[in-house]
C-alpha positions as MATLAB code, in Angstrom:
seq = 'XXXXXXXXXXXXXXXXXXXXXXXXXXXXXXXXXXXXXXXXXXXXXXXXXXXXXXXXXXXXXXXXXXXXXXXXXXXXXXXXXXXXXXXX';
ca = [
     -48.730  119.496  117.700;
     -48.895  121.659  120.469;
     -48.895  125.486  119.244;
     -47.620  128.363  121.566;
     -47.125  131.401  121.516;
     -46.942  134.968  123.665;
     -49.754  136.443  124.816;
     -49.158  140.324  124.943;
     -52.598  142.146  124.675;
     -56.289  140.756  124.932;
     -56.164  140.468  121.245;
     -53.753  138.367  121.291;
     -55.654  136.546  124.328;
     -58.888  135.969  122.331;
     -57.349  134.637  119.389;
     -55.320  131.613  120.996;
     -58.784  131.160  123.115;
     -60.898  130.929  119.683;
     -58.229  128.583  117.611;
     -58.360  126.308  121.390;
     -62.619  126.185  121.065;
     -62.626  125.851  117.320;
     -59.738  123.037  117.029;
     -61.508  121.074  119.414;
     -64.544  121.919  117.493;
     -67.237  123.828  119.547;
     -69.116  126.654  118.807;
     -68.959  129.552  120.974;
     -72.357  128.454  122.296;
     -72.085  124.919  123.146;
     -68.528  126.494  125.166;
     -70.923  128.929  127.235;
     -72.714  126.072  128.008;
     -69.879  123.700  129.063;
     -68.919  126.715  131.404;
     -72.167  127.724  132.667;
     -71.780  131.527  130.668;
     -73.404  133.339  128.469;
     -72.328  133.333  124.676;
     -71.917  137.287  124.527;
     -68.908  136.825  127.235;
     -67.245  134.049  125.244;
     -67.406  136.100  121.903;
     -66.093  139.249  123.844;
     -62.899  137.655  124.927;
     -62.426  135.919  121.934;
     -62.493  139.887  120.110;
     -59.835  140.889  122.938;
     -63.006  143.489  124.147;
     -61.541  145.431  127.100;
     -62.220  144.574  130.458;
     -60.729  146.172  133.959;
     -58.900  142.606  134.732;
     -57.143  142.035  131.545;
     -56.399  145.910  131.082;
     -55.076  145.622  134.360;
     -53.308  142.333  134.136;
     -51.078  143.193  130.430;
     -50.462  146.940  132.507;
     -48.935  144.818  134.939;
     -47.225  142.267  133.093;
     -45.496  145.283  130.624;
     -44.480  147.222  134.399;
     -42.889  144.033  135.514;
     -41.295  142.680  132.487;
     -43.005  139.589  132.967;
     -44.464  137.246  129.558;
     -46.689  135.567  128.910;
     -47.126  133.074  126.819;
     -50.717  130.144  125.665;
     -50.132  126.775  124.756;
     -52.923  124.979  122.609;
     -52.929  121.560  122.426;
     -54.347  119.438  119.868;
     -56.783  117.362  121.275;
     -56.114  114.586  118.349;
     -52.576  114.218  119.729;
     -54.392  114.520  123.649;
     -52.734  110.872  125.017;
     -54.886  108.536  126.166;
     -54.941  107.983  130.128;
     -55.948  104.355  129.675;
     -52.538  104.596  127.945;
     -50.807  106.201  130.494;
     -47.510  103.835  132.431;
     -47.630  103.175  136.230;
     -44.914  103.962  138.660;
     -45.753  101.080  140.615;
];
């Protein structure tokens, strides 16, 4: 079952990212290596540490009345690509 929630600030985004990472059984270090970034950056994102980009993003969302939602897919329920039906 997918988990969906409104992301109204950097902290909420960080929680969703952390939950998604943990559902996939990844440590911060493993995710960082997979993405080619530093583990500190993963930690900062998950903690909702303020940054210019995230601050401006959420200011703009509030100013324009736009809502941002995130959905975490359960890796156990992701479809097996070999089970997809073909249209042809």
